[in-house]
PDB file of N, CA, C and O in Angstrom:
ATOM      1  N   MET A   1      -5.707  18.209  60.313  1.00  0.00           N
ATOM      2  CA  MET A   1      -6.513  17.784  59.173  1.00  0.00           C
ATOM      3  C   MET A   1      -6.122  18.583  57.924  1.00  0.00           C
ATOM      4  O   MET A   1      -5.896  18.023  56.851  1.00  0.00           O
ATOM      5  N   LYS A   2      -6.051  19.904  58.097  1.00  0.00           N
ATOM      6  CA  LYS A   2      -5.744  20.739  56.939  1.00  0.00           C
ATOM      7  C   LYS A   2      -4.334  20.553  56.430  1.00  0.00           C
ATOM      8  O   LYS A   2      -4.100  20.599  55.222  1.00  0.00           O
ATOM      9  N   LYS A   3      -3.373  20.340  57.348  1.00  0.00           N
ATOM     10  CA  LYS A   3      -2.008  20.100  56.942  1.00  0.00           C
ATOM     11  C   LYS A   3      -1.889  18.783  56.173  1.00  0.00           C
ATOM     12  O   LYS A   3      -1.160  18.698  55.185  1.00  0.00           O
ATOM     13  N   THR A   4      -2.599  17.773  56.627  1.00  0.00           N
ATOM     14  CA  THR A   4      -2.593  16.484  55.945  1.00  0.00           C
ATOM     15  C   THR A   4      -3.126  16.598  54.536  1.00  0.00           C
ATOM     16  O   THR A   4      -2.572  16.025  53.597  1.00  0.00           O
ATOM     17  N   LEU A   5      -4.208  17.344  54.399  1.00  0.00           N
ATOM     18  CA  LEU A   5      -4.839  17.538  53.075  1.00  0.00           C
ATOM     19  C   LEU A   5      -3.864  18.304  52.132  1.00  0.00           C
ATOM     20  O   LEU A   5      -3.753  17.956  50.956  1.00  0.00           O
ATOM     21  N   VAL A   6      -3.192  19.298  52.624  1.00  0.00           N
ATOM     22  CA  VAL A   6      -2.230  20.039  51.830  1.00  0.00           C
ATOM     23  C   VAL A   6      -1.080  19.167  51.441  1.00  0.00           C
ATOM     24  O   VAL A   6      -0.649  19.192  50.288  1.00  0.00           O
ATOM     25  N   ALA A   7      -0.557  18.377  52.386  1.00  0.00           N
ATOM     26  CA  ALA A   7       0.540  17.459  52.097  1.00  0.00           C
ATOM     27  C   ALA A   7       0.132  16.454  51.038  1.00  0.00           C
ATOM     28  O   ALA A   7       0.898  16.182  50.114  1.00  0.00           O
ATOM     29  N   ALA A   8      -1.032  15.913  51.157  1.00  0.00           N
ATOM     30  CA  ALA A   8      -1.500  14.938  50.157  1.00  0.00           C
ATOM     31  C   ALA A   8      -1.634  15.577  48.791  1.00  0.00           C
ATOM     32  O   ALA A   8      -1.298  14.970  47.775  1.00  0.00           O
ATOM     33  N   GLY A   9      -2.130  16.812  48.770  1.00  0.00           N
ATOM     34  CA  GLY A   9      -2.257  17.543  47.491  1.00  0.00           C
ATOM     35  C   GLY A   9      -0.882  17.777  46.842  1.00  0.00           C
ATOM     36  O   GLY A   9      -0.729  17.638  45.628  1.00  0.00           O
ATOM     37  N   VAL A  10       0.097  18.128  47.652  1.00  0.00           N
ATOM     38  CA  VAL A  10       1.455  18.361  47.128  1.00  0.00           C
ATOM     39  C   VAL A  10       2.006  17.067  46.567  1.00  0.00           C
ATOM     40  O   VAL A  10       2.599  17.066  45.488  1.00  0.00           O
ATOM     41  N   VAL A  11       1.825  15.972  47.274  1.00  0.00           N
ATOM     42  CA  VAL A  11       2.351  14.679  46.792  1.00  0.00           C
ATOM     43  C   VAL A  11       1.653  14.287  45.490  1.00  0.00           C
ATOM     44  O   VAL A  11       2.312  13.821  44.561  1.00  0.00           O
ATOM     45  N   ILE A  12       0.353  14.463  45.405  1.00  0.00           N
ATOM     46  CA  ILE A  12      -0.361  14.155  44.175  1.00  0.00           C
ATOM     47  C   ILE A  12       0.086  15.047  43.033  1.00  0.00           C
ATOM     48  O   ILE A  12       0.268  14.570  41.913  1.00  0.00           O
ATOM     49  N   ALA A  13       0.266  16.336  43.296  1.00  0.00           N
ATOM     50  CA  ALA A  13       0.725  17.256  42.239  1.00  0.00           C
ATOM     51  C   ALA A  13       2.099  16.899  41.737  1.00  0.00           C
ATOM     52  O   ALA A  13       2.360  16.938  40.535  1.00  0.00           O
ATOM     53  N   LEU A  14       3.000  16.542  42.677  1.00  0.00           N
ATOM     54  CA  LEU A  14       4.357  16.117  42.256  1.00  0.00           C
ATOM     55  C   LEU A  14       4.312  14.855  41.442  1.00  0.00           C
ATOM     56  O   LEU A  14       5.072  14.719  40.482  1.00  0.00           O
ATOM     57  N   GLY A  15       3.446  13.923  41.790  1.00  0.00           N
ATOM     58  CA  GLY A  15       3.276  12.691  41.011  1.00  0.00           C
ATOM     59  C   GLY A  15       2.805  12.975  39.605  1.00  0.00           C
ATOM     60  O   GLY A  15       3.296  12.378  38.646  1.00  0.00           O
ATOM     61  N   ILE A  16       1.863  13.877  39.477  1.00  0.00           N
ATOM     62  CA  ILE A  16       1.336  14.244  38.164  1.00  0.00           C
ATOM     63  C   ILE A  16       2.415  14.942  37.327  1.00  0.00           C
ATOM     64  O   ILE A  16       2.540  14.662  36.135  1.00  0.00           O
ATOM     65  N   VAL A  17       3.178  15.827  37.920  1.00  0.00           N
ATOM     66  CA  VAL A  17       4.260  16.536  37.196  1.00  0.00           C
ATOM     67  C   VAL A  17       5.325  15.519  36.780  1.00  0.00           C
ATOM     68  O   VAL A  17       5.793  15.554  35.642  1.00  0.00           O
ATOM     69  N   TRP A  18       5.706  14.633  37.664  1.00  0.00           N
ATOM     70  CA  TRP A  18       6.729  13.615  37.357  1.00  0.00           C
ATOM     71  C   TRP A  18       6.269  12.730  36.169  1.00  0.00           C
ATOM     72  O   TRP A  18       7.013  12.505  35.214  1.00  0.00           O
ATOM     73  N   THR A  19       5.036  12.249  36.267  1.00  0.00           N
ATOM     74  CA  THR A  19       4.469  11.393  35.172  1.00  0.00           C
ATOM     75  C   THR A  19       4.412  12.124  33.856  1.00  0.00           C
ATOM     76  O   THR A  19       4.788  11.590  32.813  1.00  0.00           O
ATOM     77  N   GLY A  20       3.931  13.368  33.915  1.00  0.00           N
ATOM     78  CA  GLY A  20       3.864  14.182  32.683  1.00  0.00           C
ATOM     79  C   GLY A  20       5.220  14.448  32.085  1.00  0.00           C
ATOM     80  O   GLY A  20       5.382  14.418  30.865  1.00  0.00           O
ATOM     81  N   GLY A  21       6.209  14.711  32.939  1.00  0.00           N
ATOM     82  CA  GLY A  21       7.575  14.955  32.449  1.00  0.00           C
ATOM     83  C   GLY A  21       8.144  13.699  31.800  1.00  0.00           C
ATOM     84  O   GLY A  21       8.780  13.787  30.749  1.00  0.00           O
ATOM     85  N   ALA A  22       7.936  12.580  32.381  1.00  0.00           N
ATOM     86  CA  ALA A  22       8.442  11.295  31.809  1.00  0.00           C
ATOM     87  C   ALA A  22       7.776  10.990  30.492  1.00  0.00           C
ATOM     88  O   ALA A  22       8.433  10.542  29.553  1.00  0.00           O
ATOM     89  N   TRP A  23       6.460  11.229  30.404  1.00  0.00           N
ATOM     90  CA  TRP A  23       5.734  10.997  29.144  1.00  0.00           C
ATOM     91  C   TRP A  23       6.271  11.948  28.053  1.00  0.00           C
ATOM     92  O   TRP A  23       6.516  11.524  26.924  1.00  0.00           O
ATOM     93  N   TYR A  24       6.444  13.193  28.389  1.00  0.00           N
ATOM     94  CA  TYR A  24       6.915  14.185  27.407  1.00  0.00           C
ATOM     95  C   TYR A  24       8.326  13.857  26.914  1.00  0.00           C
ATOM     96  O   TYR A  24       8.609  13.942  25.719  1.00  0.00           O
ATOM     97  N   THR A  25       9.195  13.488  27.833  1.00  0.00           N
ATOM     98  CA  THR A  25      10.567  13.120  27.484  1.00  0.00           C
ATOM     99  C   THR A  25      10.566  11.912  26.567  1.00  0.00           C
ATOM    100  O   THR A  25      11.291  11.876  25.573  1.00  0.00           O
ATOM    101  N   GLY A  26       9.743  10.914  26.907  1.00  0.00           N
ATOM    102  CA  GLY A  26       9.668   9.713  26.056  1.00  0.00           C
ATOM    103  C   GLY A  26       9.194  10.013  24.659  1.00  0.00           C
ATOM    104  O   GLY A  26       9.730   9.471  23.692  1.00  0.00           O
ATOM    105  N   LYS A  27       8.196  10.869  24.533  1.00  0.00           N
ATOM    106  CA  LYS A  27       7.691  11.268  23.229  1.00  0.00           C
ATOM    107  C   LYS A  27       8.788  11.975  22.419  1.00  0.00           C
ATOM    108  O   LYS A  27       8.988  11.661  21.245  1.00  0.00           O
ATOM    109  N   LYS A  28       9.470  12.890  23.015  1.00  0.00           N
ATOM    110  CA  LYS A  28      10.520  13.610  22.307  1.00  0.00           C
ATOM    111  C   LYS A  28      11.655  12.692  21.905  1.00  0.00           C
ATOM    112  O   LYS A  28      12.157  12.796  20.786  1.00  0.00           O
ATOM    113  N   LEU A  29      12.077  11.795  22.784  1.00  0.00           N
ATOM    114  CA  LEU A  29      13.141  10.838  22.472  1.00  0.00           C
ATOM    115  C   LEU A  29      12.742   9.947  21.324  1.00  0.00           C
ATOM    116  O   LEU A  29      13.558   9.662  20.448  1.00  0.00           O
ATOM    117  N   GLU A  30      11.508   9.503  21.311  1.00  0.00           N
ATOM    118  CA  GLU A  30      11.026   8.604  20.269  1.00  0.00           C
ATOM    119  C   GLU A  30      11.103   9.298  18.903  1.00  0.00           C
ATOM    120  O   GLU A  30      11.432   8.657  17.905  1.00  0.00           O
ATOM    121  N   ASN A  31      10.812  10.563  18.854  1.00  0.00           N
ATOM    122  CA  ASN A  31      10.842  11.306  17.615  1.00  0.00           C
ATOM    123  C   ASN A  31      12.272  11.559  17.102  1.00  0.00           C
ATOM    124  O   ASN A  31      12.484  11.621  15.891  1.00  0.00           O
ATOM    125  N   HIS A  32      13.228  11.701  17.984  1.00  0.00           N
ATOM    126  CA  HIS A  32      14.560  12.113  17.596  1.00  0.00           C
ATOM    127  C   HIS A  32      15.602  11.021  17.687  1.00  0.00           C
ATOM    128  O   HIS A  32      16.774  11.287  17.422  1.00  0.00           O
ATOM    129  N   LEU A  33      15.235   9.817  18.047  1.00  0.00           N
ATOM    130  CA  LEU A  33      16.198   8.761  18.278  1.00  0.00           C
ATOM    131  C   LEU A  33      16.989   8.402  17.026  1.00  0.00           C
ATOM    132  O   LEU A  33      18.214   8.301  17.095  1.00  0.00           O
ATOM    133  N   SER A  34      16.340   8.207  15.901  1.00  0.00           N
ATOM    134  CA  SER A  34      17.091   7.839  14.678  1.00  0.00           C
ATOM    135  C   SER A  34      17.990   8.957  14.211  1.00  0.00           C
ATOM    136  O   SER A  34      19.080   8.698  13.700  1.00  0.00           O
ATOM    137  N   GLU A  35      17.563  10.192  14.374  1.00  0.00           N
ATOM    138  CA  GLU A  35      18.402  11.340  14.010  1.00  0.00           C
ATOM    139  C   GLU A  35      19.635  11.407  14.897  1.00  0.00           C
ATOM    140  O   GLU A  35      20.717  11.727  14.405  1.00  0.00           O
ATOM    141  N   MET A  36      19.511  11.119  16.171  1.00  0.00           N
ATOM    142  CA  MET A  36      20.660  11.167  17.098  1.00  0.00           C
ATOM    143  C   MET A  36      21.630  10.052  16.778  1.00  0.00           C
ATOM    144  O   MET A  36      22.840  10.255  16.878  1.00  0.00           O
ATOM    145  N   VAL A  37      21.145   8.879  16.395  1.00  0.00           N
ATOM    146  CA  VAL A  37      22.034   7.762  16.080  1.00  0.00           C
ATOM    147  C   VAL A  37      22.776   8.043  14.776  1.00  0.00           C
ATOM    148  O   VAL A  37      23.948   7.688  14.651  1.00  0.00           O
ATOM    149  N   THR A  38      22.116   8.673  13.801  1.00  0.00           N
ATOM    150  CA  THR A  38      22.756   9.029  12.553  1.00  0.00           C
ATOM    151  C   THR A  38      23.849  10.068  12.806  1.00  0.00           C
ATOM    152  O   THR A  38      24.939   9.945  12.247  1.00  0.00           O
ATOM    153  N   GLN A  39      23.596  11.074  13.620  1.00  0.00           N
ATOM    154  CA  GLN A  39      24.582  12.082  13.946  1.00  0.00           C
ATOM    155  C   GLN A  39      25.745  11.468  14.696  1.00  0.00           C
ATOM    156  O   GLN A  39      26.889  11.848  14.445  1.00  0.00           O
ATOM    157  N   ALA A  40      25.513  10.554  15.589  1.00  0.00           N
ATOM    158  CA  ALA A  40      26.610   9.910  16.337  1.00  0.00           C
ATOM    159  C   ALA A  40      27.450   9.095  15.397  1.00  0.00           C
ATOM    160  O   ALA A  40      28.674   9.099  15.529  1.00  0.00           O
ATOM    161  N   ASN A  41      26.855   8.385  14.443  1.00  0.00           N
ATOM    162  CA  ASN A  41      27.628   7.591  13.472  1.00  0.00           C
ATOM    163  C   ASN A  41      28.479   8.478  12.573  1.00  0.00           C
ATOM    164  O   ASN A  41      29.618   8.136  12.254  1.00  0.00           O
ATOM    165  N   GLU A  42      27.925   9.622  12.165  1.00  0.00           N
ATOM    166  CA  GLU A  42      28.726  10.544  11.364  1.00  0.00           C
ATOM    167  C   GLU A  42      29.930  11.069  12.141  1.00  0.00           C
ATOM    168  O   GLU A  42      31.032  11.187  11.605  1.00  0.00           O
ATOM    169  N   GLN A  43      29.699  11.376  13.395  1.00  0.00           N
ATOM    170  CA  GLN A  43      30.803  11.894  14.234  1.00  0.00           C
ATOM    171  C   GLN A  43      31.865  10.808  14.456  1.00  0.00           C
ATOM    172  O   GLN A  43      33.061  11.097  14.457  1.00  0.00           O
ATOM    173  N   LEU A  44      31.419   9.557  14.645  1.00  0.00           N
ATOM    174  CA  LEU A  44      32.375   8.455  14.809  1.00  0.00           C
ATOM    175  C   LEU A  44      33.218   8.266  13.562  1.00  0.00           C
ATOM    176  O   LEU A  44      34.423   8.029  13.646  1.00  0.00           O
ATOM    177  N   LYS A  45      32.578   8.372  12.402  1.00  0.00           N
ATOM    178  CA  LYS A  45      33.332   8.201  11.125  1.00  0.00           C
ATOM    179  C   LYS A  45      34.337   9.336  10.952  1.00  0.00           C
ATOM    180  O   LYS A  45      35.417   9.107  10.408  1.00  0.00           O
ATOM    181  N   ARG A  46      34.021  10.546  11.393  1.00  0.00           N
ATOM    182  CA  ARG A  46      34.948  11.673  11.256  1.00  0.00           C
ATOM    183  C   ARG A  46      36.115  11.549  12.230  1.00  0.00           C
ATOM    184  O   ARG A  46      37.259  11.811  11.860  1.00  0.00           O
ATOM    185  N   THR A  47      35.840  11.156  13.458  1.00  0.00           N
ATOM    186  CA  THR A  47      36.892  11.155  14.475  1.00  0.00           C
ATOM    187  C   THR A  47      37.727   9.890  14.529  1.00  0.00           C
ATOM    188  O   THR A  47      38.904   9.940  14.885  1.00  0.00           O
ATOM    189  N   ALA A  48      37.129   8.752  14.180  1.00  0.00           N
ATOM    190  CA  ALA A  48      37.848   7.478  14.199  1.00  0.00           C
ATOM    191  C   ALA A  48      37.395   6.560  13.089  1.00  0.00           C
ATOM    192  O   ALA A  48      36.759   5.538  13.346  1.00  0.00           O
ATOM    193  N   PRO A  49      37.718   6.913  11.847  1.00  0.00           N
ATOM    194  CA  PRO A  49      37.245   6.087  10.717  1.00  0.00           C
ATOM    195  C   PRO A  49      37.842   4.667  10.710  1.00  0.00           C
ATOM    196  O   PRO A  49      37.226   3.732  10.198  1.00  0.00           O
ATOM    197  N   GLU A  50      39.020   4.521  11.271  1.00  0.00           N
ATOM    198  CA  GLU A  50      39.709   3.230  11.261  1.00  0.00           C
ATOM    199  C   GLU A  50      39.059   2.251  12.250  1.00  0.00           C
ATOM    200  O   GLU A  50      39.294   1.046  12.164  1.00  0.00           O
ATOM    201  N   ALA A  51      38.258   2.747  13.171  1.00  0.00           N
ATOM    202  CA  ALA A  51      37.642   1.862  14.203  1.00  0.00           C
ATOM    203  C   ALA A  51      36.561   0.998  13.601  1.00  0.00           C
ATOM    204  O   ALA A  51      36.380  -0.136  14.046  1.00  0.00           O
ATOM    205  N   GLY A  52      35.830   1.482  12.605  1.00  0.00           N
ATOM    206  CA  GLY A  52      34.772   0.710  11.949  1.00  0.00           C
ATOM    207  C   GLY A  52      33.579   0.468  12.871  1.00  0.00           C
ATOM    208  O   GLY A  52      32.880  -0.535  12.726  1.00  0.00           O
ATOM    209  N   VAL A  53      33.343   1.360  13.799  1.00  0.00           N
ATOM    210  CA  VAL A  53      32.238   1.231  14.749  1.00  0.00           C
ATOM    211  C   VAL A  53      30.992   1.932  14.216  1.00  0.00           C
ATOM    212  O   VAL A  53      31.070   3.048  13.703  1.00  0.00           O
ATOM    213  N   GLU A  54      29.861   1.280  14.339  1.00  0.00           N
ATOM    214  CA  GLU A  54      28.604   1.899  13.922  1.00  0.00           C
ATOM    215  C   GLU A  54      27.547   1.625  14.986  1.00  0.00           C
ATOM    216  O   GLU A  54      27.369   0.485  15.414  1.00  0.00           O
ATOM    217  N   LEU A  55      26.860   2.657  15.401  1.00  0.00           N
ATOM    218  CA  LEU A  55      25.804   2.539  16.394  1.00  0.00           C
ATOM    219  C   LEU A  55      24.470   2.248  15.740  1.00  0.00           C
ATOM    220  O   LEU A  55      24.206   2.667  14.613  1.00  0.00           O
ATOM    221  N   SER A  56      23.642   1.531  16.460  1.00  0.00           N
ATOM    222  CA  SER A  56      22.256   1.312  15.991  1.00  0.00           C
ATOM    223  C   SER A  56      21.412   1.064  17.249  1.00  0.00           C
ATOM    224  O   SER A  56      21.936   0.660  18.288  1.00  0.00           O
ATOM    225  N   TYR A  57      20.131   1.305  17.145  1.00  0.00           N
ATOM    226  CA  TYR A  57      19.260   0.985  18.260  1.00  0.00           C
ATOM    227  C   TYR A  57      18.432  -0.242  17.885  1.00  0.00           C
ATOM    228  O   TYR A  57      17.913  -0.340  16.773  1.00  0.00           O
ATOM    229  N   GLN A  58      18.320  -1.157  18.812  1.00  0.00           N
ATOM    230  CA  GLN A  58      17.667  -2.412  18.570  1.00  0.00           C
ATOM    231  C   GLN A  58      16.184  -2.303  18.831  1.00  0.00           C
ATOM    232  O   GLN A  58      15.378  -2.812  18.052  1.00  0.00           O
ATOM    233  N   ASN A  59      15.815  -1.660  19.897  1.00  0.00           N
ATOM    234  CA  ASN A  59      14.422  -1.698  20.340  1.00  0.00           C
ATOM    235  C   ASN A  59      14.112  -0.480  21.208  1.00  0.00           C
ATOM    236  O   ASN A  59      14.876  -0.137  22.110  1.00  0.00           O
ATOM    237  N   TYR A  60      13.010   0.152  20.932  1.00  0.00           N
ATOM    238  CA  TYR A  60      12.570   1.256  21.766  1.00  0.00           C
ATOM    239  C   TYR A  60      11.110   1.011  22.113  1.00  0.00           C
ATOM    240  O   TYR A  60      10.244   1.113  21.244  1.00  0.00           O
ATOM    241  N   GLN A  61      10.828   0.694  23.353  1.00  0.00           N
ATOM    242  CA  GLN A  61       9.464   0.492  23.779  1.00  0.00           C
ATOM    243  C   GLN A  61       9.157   1.463  24.866  1.00  0.00           C
ATOM    244  O   GLN A  61       9.888   1.573  25.851  1.00  0.00           O
ATOM    245  N   ARG A  62       8.067   2.172  24.688  1.00  0.00           N
ATOM    246  CA  ARG A  62       7.638   3.077  25.742  1.00  0.00           C
ATOM    247  C   ARG A  62       6.930   2.285  26.829  1.00  0.00           C
ATOM    248  O   ARG A  62       6.406   1.197  26.591  1.00  0.00           O
ATOM    249  N   GLY A  63       6.928   2.846  28.009  1.00  0.00           N
ATOM    250  CA  GLY A  63       6.438   2.080  29.154  1.00  0.00           C
ATOM    251  C   GLY A  63       4.982   2.234  29.456  1.00  0.00           C
ATOM    252  O   GLY A  63       4.146   1.882  28.624  1.00  0.00           O
ATOM    253  N   VAL A  64       4.648   2.735  30.588  1.00  0.00           N
ATOM    254  CA  VAL A  64       3.343   2.679  31.194  1.00  0.00           C
ATOM    255  C   VAL A  64       2.267   3.282  30.324  1.00  0.00           C
ATOM    256  O   VAL A  64       1.214   2.664  30.173  1.00  0.00           O
ATOM    257  N   PHE A  65       2.467   4.464  29.737  1.00  0.00           N
ATOM    258  CA  PHE A  65       1.435   5.146  29.009  1.00  0.00           C
ATOM    259  C   PHE A  65       1.594   5.014  27.475  1.00  0.00           C
ATOM    260  O   PHE A  65       1.145   5.891  26.737  1.00  0.00           O
ATOM    261  N   SER A  66       2.202   3.969  27.012  1.00  0.00           N
ATOM    262  CA  SER A  66       2.405   3.825  25.569  1.00  0.00           C
ATOM    263  C   SER A  66       1.180   3.262  24.902  1.00  0.00           C
ATOM    264  O   SER A  66       1.171   3.074  23.685  1.00  0.00           O
TER     265      SER A  66
END
């Protein structure tokens, strides 16, 4: 009985940590996405200006806890 309770607690704790980590990562990505695309475009223009490639993001939707 005690081992089952401990195992269930560990599984629940891991689930909470996993969900919290995903939420935190999504929040950080949402804040920095446009900056990262701008930096990538600048680097593309420096390294291969003749390519004429430009990156953009079309849609960013957060999932479960948005």
